[in-house]
Each structure stands twice: as structure tokens, then as C-alpha cells.
N, C-alpha and C positions, 0 to 999 in steps of 0.2 A: 626388643633389640635382639639378637642373635648372635650366636659365636661366631658364624661365618657370613660377617657385616662391618665393612668398616666403619660403620658407627659403633662398633664392639672394640675395633682395636685401637678407636682414639680415645674413648672411653676406657680400656683397661690401660692404655699409656698412661692417660692423667691419673686413674687410681692409684698406677704403679709410682708415679712421682710423688702424688701427696703424702700418700703412706710412707714413701721411704728421708718424708721430710724430720728433721728434731723436731719433733712435735709429743706433746705426752702420749701416752698409751690410750688415755680415753679418748683424747682429740683424735686419733686414728682411730679408732673402734667406733666416733659417731662421724667420720667421715666414711667408713666402709659401710655403715648403715646408712647413710644418707642415699649413697652410691648405690646401695642394693634397690632402695626405692626410687631413684632414677632410675636404674637398670629396669624394674618392673613398669615403673610408669609410660617405658615405650611402646607396651602393649595397648592398655588402657588405662588412662590415669585415675579413674573414679574408684576403682577396683582396689586402689592401695588403701582405703576406707576399709573394706572387707577383710585385707590381709592386716592390718592393723588392729582392727576391733576381735580377731579371731588371738593375734598374739598378747595383747591387751587381757582379755576374758579368760586365758589358759593360763597364762602365768599368772595372775591371784587366784583363780582356782586350782591351780595346781600346788600354791600354799598352804591351800585352805584345806587340800587332802591330807598332803603330808603331816598337818597338825590336826587335825579334827580327831576327838576320840569317840564321839558319841557316832557309833555304829549307822543308825538309820541317816541322822544328818550328813557324813562322809558318801554314805548311796545315793543320797538326793545332790549331793554335788556332784559326783561321776555323773549321773543322768542329767544333769542340767549341761553338761563338758562334750558328752556321747550326742545330746538333743543340738546342742549349739553347733560340733562339728560338723556332723552324719548332716544335721538337716540343711546346714548350707552345701553342702557337698552332692545332696538328693535334690536341693532344688533347681541350682545351677547345671550340674549338671544331666538330671534324671527327669528333670521336670515334664521338659517338652516331653520323653518316650513314656513316663508315666501316664501325663494325659491319653498318648495317642491310644495305648493298649487300654486304658478305661475304655475312652470312645470305640474301637473295635469292640469290645466285649458289651457293652451297652447296646450298640449295634446288632452285634448277634442276636439277642433276647428283642429285637424289635423295635426299640426305644431309637427315634431320631433324633440324634443329639448330635450337635456341630457347632461346637466352640471356634471360639476367632484364636487364632495360631499366638501363643503368650510370645513369643520373641523373644525367649530367655539367651541371653549369650552368655558364653561360658568364659570364665577367669582362666586367666594361663596359670598352668600349673598348681589347680585347685587340688585335685589331688592329691599332689604330693606334699603341700606345706597341711594339709590336713591330716592327713599322716603324722607327717611329722609331730604338729603338736599334741594328737591325738594320744601318741603312746608314750607322750611326758606325763598327761594327765592320768592315765592307765599307772605308769610306773611312780608317780607320787601317790595314788591308789594304795599300791600294794606296795609302796617304798621299797622299792628295787634300787634307788637312786638318790640323794637327796635332794631338795628343792634348789631352783638355782636362786642367787641372792640377788641378782641385780637382772632391771627389769632390761638395762641396755645389755647385756651379754644374752638375756634370753630372746629379746628382739632381731640382736644378732646373730643368734642360731636358728633364729626359722627363715629371717629372710636373705641370709648372706648369699648374695647374686650368683655364686656360681652352683649349688644346688637347688635352687629356688624354684626354677620352672619346671626339670626334669630328673631333679635326684642328682647323685645317687640320693638316698632315703638316710637321712641322718638320726642318731639318737642323741638326747643329750650328753651323757658320757664322753661320745666318741668328738665331739665338738666343744661343748661348753669348757672344760677345762682350758681349752686353748684359747679363748678370750678372758682368762682370769690374768694373766702374765704377759708381760710384753715381749714381742714375738716379732722378729722378721726372719724372712729366709735365707739360708746360707747360699753361698755361690750355687754348690751342688744343687740345691732345692731350686734356683731360679733356672739354672739349665736343662733339669732335667723337666720342669715345668714347662719351658717354652718348647724341649723336644716333643713333650704328650701333647700338647696346644695343638703342635703342629702334626703329628701323626693323628688327633682325633680330627681336624682339617681338613686332613687328604684321606679318610677314610670316610667322611661326610660328602665333601663336594667332590673328589675327584671319582672315587670308589660307588657310593652309594647314588650321586645323584647324577655324573657325567656319562657312568658306564650301565647302570641297570635301573635309574627310575624310568625310563620311558617306555623300556622294554615290558617293567611289569605294570603301566600303568596301561599298555596299550593290549595286552592280555585281559586286564580286571574290569575295564571301560568297553571292552566287547560286546556289542549287542547278540555279536551270531555264536557261535559254536564254531570251533577252530582244530586244527591237528594235532594230534599228541603229542608232535614234537615244541608244537608252539605252545600248547597247555602248560607244556615240563619246563621249558623256557622260560615261559613267563614268572610261574609259581619259585620255580630257582632265581628269578632276577630278585623277585619279592623278597626271600629267603634271606638271600644276600644284604638285600639291600635295607630291611631292617634291623638287621644287625648292625651292619656299618652305621648304618644312622645314628641309632640308639648308643653302642657303645661307641662310637665318637661323639655323641654328647660327653657319655660320661668321662670320655678318657680328655676333652677338652676342659670338664668341669674340675676333674682331680689336677689335672694339666695347671689350669688358672689358681686354683686353691694355695698349690705349690708354688705360687711366684710371689704369692703371699706369705710363704711359711707356715701355711695350714696343710694338713692331713685330711684326706676324706677317703671314705672307705671303701675298697674295691666293689665294681660293680656288676664287671663282666669278667670270667674267666673261660677266654676258650669253649663258649656252649659247643658248637660244634663237633668237638670230639668228644663230647660226652656219652659215657659208655653206659647206658641206659637213661632209663627217664628221672630218676633221681640223681644221677649227677645229673642232668640237665638243668633243674633246679638248681644246683649248688652253682652253677655255671650262671646261667641266665638271669640278667635283674635279679642280682644277688641278694639286695638290701629289701628288697620286697619281697621275696621269697623268705629272709628271715623273719618279717615283719608277718607275715601272714600266720609263718608259724608260729611263731611264740605270742602272738596277740587275737590270734583265730581256729589256728588247728591245736595246740594245747590246749588253751581253755573248753572247746569242744568236747576235749577227752584223750586225743592225740593217742599213743597207743600204751594206755595206761591201763585203760578199761574194758580190755578185749579186741578180738579181732572184727567182731562187725561193729561197734562204736568207731572204732580206727579206721572202717572203711567209711564210714558213714560222714565222718568228721574230713577225711583226705578228701573227698569228692566235693563236699560242702565249699571247703577252702577254694580249691579249682574253678565251683563255678562262680562263689564271688570274687577267687581272683581275677577271673573272666570279666565279670561286670564291669570290675574296677575300669576294666581297660579302656572299657564306652559303653554306651548307653543302646546297644544293639542287643540286639537274641543271637546273634552272628557269635557275640563276644565269648555269651555266657556256651556256647554250643563249641567255640575252642577250649574253653576252661573244660568243659566235660567230658572231651577226648583224651586232655591230658590226665584231666583225674581218672578216666577208662586206662590208658595207657599206663600209671601207675598203680592203678588194683591187679593189673594181669602181673607185671612186672611184682610186686609184692605175692602173688598169688605162686608164683613160679620161683619166687627164690625161697619162699617157706615148704613149698614141695621136694624142693633139691635138697631144703636143711644144711646149706651150705653155708659155712663165716664169710664174716665182711672179708677176710684176711686172704681166705680161699680163692676169692673172686676177687679182689684183685690182684691175685695171685696170676688168675686166668687173662686180666684184661692187659698184663703186659707182653701176651702173647698174639698171634694173627688172630687169635678169638676175639681179642679186645676191638681189634681196628674192624672187623665187622660187626660187629657188634655195636659199633660208634656209627657207623654207614648205613645199617639199617635205622638206629635210632633219629637219624638226620634225616632219612627218605619218609620216616614216619610224622616227625616233625611240621615236613613238607606240606604232609597233608591237612595239619590240622592250621597253617598260615593261609590256607582258603580259605575258611571262615572267616579267620581276622582279619586279611585284606577285604572280602566280598561287603556289597552295602546290603544283601539281602542273601536270603537260603536260595531261592533261586538261580540269582547270581553262582552260587559256591557252586548247586550242583551240574551248572551249564559248565562248567569248567572241570566239574570232576571226574564229568563225562566224557569231555574231550581231553583228559588228560589219559584216560583209560579204554580209548577208542570207541567208545559207547555212544559217540555223537555223530548221528545223522547229520551226511553233508558237510565234514570242517573244514573251515575254509584256512587258509593262508592266511595269518595277517602281520609274519613278522618279517624282516628284509633278513636275508642270508647275514650281512652285520652283525645284527640286533641279536642272533643265534651265535655268532663267534665268542663276540663280550662275553654271552654266559657263559660258554664252554670255556674261556680261558680262566675267566674271574672267580666260579664259583670251586672249581676243583683246587685253584691255587688257594683258596679260604679253608677249604678241605683240609689241605698238607700244609699248610702254615698254624693251623688251627691243632693237627694233632702231634706239630714237631714241639709245639710251645705247650703244651698243654700243662703240661708242671712246671712252668718255668714265665718268668716276667721278663717284661721287653727292656727294662730300664738295666736290670741287672746283663743281658744279653748286649743293651748297647755299650758297656762299660767292657764288655771284653772284645771289644772290636777295634783295632788300631782305629790312630787320633783321625787320619788321612780318611778310612773308609766309612766312619762314623757321618763325617762331614761331608762326603758327596753323595752318602745317603739323605742326610740331611738338606739339604741343598737340590736333591732328585726331588723330595717332596714339597719345596715351597715351589721349584718351577712349575710343577704341574698344578698347585694349588694355584700359579696364576694361568697358566693354561685353560683351569675350569671354572675359572671366576664366576664366569656368568650364569653356571650351571648350578650353584646354591640354591637350594631350597628350604621354608622351614624346617625345622625337626619335627620328623612324623609324631613324637612323644610330645607336643606341645598340644594335641590336642586332647589328651590324655589329665 
């Protein structure tokens, strides 16, 4: 079940109705949990057992980690949790990838080994709910917060349907306390939530799918080299598509949760207005960036153990962050490129010896806009590897982009290029104008009739583009 479907609209309307009935708070939570399992079962019902097993095991292991005083037993419990969570993730997401690379390795040494294809099906959202439960057990091991008292609350924390499949990646202190006491949406929360849901669907269905996806697919599915104009148009189209698709999902998720009275953390903050790559990762997929920082970068040493250790920790974090996105070496290359960008940025900032306050003051001037545009252009280079299914395809597109491909073909229509030429600059301008603002705050500054007309426009465009909706890109991760 996806947000951009009539099935979800019906499901959500029923959930809102039942949730607002005069029943006990426990009954409402049970209804939310049952609805969340139903939401997940729409993809593949048997995988509910996998989700349920992960939830139950981590609930009891987490409680035991918090109360265990024997250091050896405590470490064994943590290892058990890590093996369980990461083992499932590795098997379902990376099993085929690992087997293919093993076969290629042994074949390179002259061993004729060709096993049958494993045919592993990737459970929807496994990367997201694995990280959700994993952070809980690690927090319990380090006693960062107290264990969740109720299995019902913990189950709802893991499976709450707005964030279950593609985030935001939530942590127990962000959501569990909201389940402990009765709550319902205020009138303002309901209206804000519906507005965010409409905006998220508009970003996904109208902008990402109807206006950009065909152009991106035409370029990245092309078997032949193309003109520089077509290559850049396709890469820009994907750059806009993946932001609008994923940020659209996160906006929908936050809006849906708000309609029920729950607050989810922000996941995007106008990343294409980022001034530098550290700023980019504070604005793009914020909950994943924070997770990787707290549970990978800092444990690897962070910036506490010298410059060399910091650079190693940074690169390992970005490489593993790239691999988290998909079982392909192109994703590792994508993460590695971002690691190199961050390396270069940190090296330059260290040589300049300027303070964060001085850099922030510079960013408010014209220099900031140019640096943001430069950042955006380099981020587009990384998207080539993210979207390509092989290094050969990535190199072909890069060669086409920089005019090094012989006999580049014209593969895009004039209209496709015009769409990109309108949508992408509009995104960049909007991001720059809004980089330090919130859309809800700006909505309340509008006249009631102006907001009404804008909201009506979003709905009308959704009706116009209703046949263009595809599955959200991040469902595959």
C-alpha cells in the first residue's frame, strides 16, 4: 500500500474514523498497530512474521541489556541483537549481491562455480525498521534512555505505518513517549497534516512522476551515448525526481502522523540550498545522517582521536551509508564520492582556519549562493552512480555529460528538456528562498483565500496527474 493510491485514501479515512471513536486509549493503540500490520501486509503478508520477530526479540533483548550487570553477558546480548538484525538485513538485502561477488571472485581464480540463483525477495522497508530496532538495543546497552515498558508501545513504535516503509528513521525517545498517554489531533494538527499530505503527494505524483521521471528513465535506460544536453537534462531530472519522490514521501508521512496527533522528526530541509557538503548532509535524509553519525561515525572515533582517524571514520561512514542504499558497487561509489567531497571541504576549512561563525556570515552574501550552486552541481555527479545499474552505464553518461562520447545521439524531445529547464531552476530558487524557513509557518502567513487557492491547485494537479503515480523510489532500499 502506498500513499499515492486510492487504497491508502480509503485505509487512512477508516483509520481516522476508528481512531477518533470514544474508545479506550489501549484500544486505539491496538487499532493503530493492527492497521500498521495491514498496511505492511499489502506488499507481502508473510513478511509480517519477520517484522514481528524482529520487534519481539529486540524488545526483550533491550530490556535485558538495560538491567544486565554482568559485562560479559551484556556484550553477548548486544552481539545477539546485532547478529539478528544485521543478519536478516544481510541475507535479504545483500544475499544475492554477496553470492554474485563470491562467484566472480572464485571464477577469476579459475574455479568453475555457477550456483543456482537464490531468488531472494527483499522485504519492503527492511533497512528502515532494522535501523529503528537496532538503535533501541544499542541505546539500552549504553543506557542512553530507559527501556520501553509495554510490548504494545514498542511494537507500535517499530511498525507505526507512516514511517514504517521509508522513514523518517525514528528513535524511541522521539516517538514512544507519545504512545504512553492518550492523544488526539487538534484542529490545527489535522489541517496541517492534511496540507502536508497534499503537498507531499503533489511533490511525488505531479512533479517527480508526471514531469521528471520519463526524462530520467530515458537517459539512464539508454544503451547508447547521447548529446551533452540530453545527458545533463537526464541527470538534472533524476536529481529533482529523487528529491521530490523521497522528500514527498517524508512530507506525507509527517502529515499522516500529524493527522493522528503524532509528531515525526523532520527528514529534509531544502538540501539543494546546502552551502557545502557538511550542510548537505544536515539537510538531506536528516534522520539517516544523524543515525550514521551517532551509531557509526562517533563509535569509529569521530573527530575525537586525531585528524587521520577522523578522515578514516568519515570515509567508512559514507561508504557504508552508500551500501545501505542498495546492494550494488555503484552505491558504494556514490557514498565514496560524498566522502571525498567531505574530505576536501574539511581540508580546505582547516587550512583557512575560519570559524563556523565567519563561514556562516560569508554564506549570507553572494558567495553563499555560488557555493550552494557549486555544491548542487557536484551532487549531480554523484547521482549518476546512484541511478546507474553498472559502472559502464555511469561512465557512458559521464562521458556524454562532458562531451567525451563519440557520436552522441539525441534521445530527448524538446518538451522533455523544457520541463527540466523549468522544474529544476524552480526547485533551486524555492530551496534558496526557503532554506531557513518552514512551509507550515509560511502557509499561516498567507491570506486564507490565497492558501485556499494554493491548496485547491495542489488537489487539481493531483487529479490531473493521478495516472502518473509510481511506487516511491526508496521502497527498494
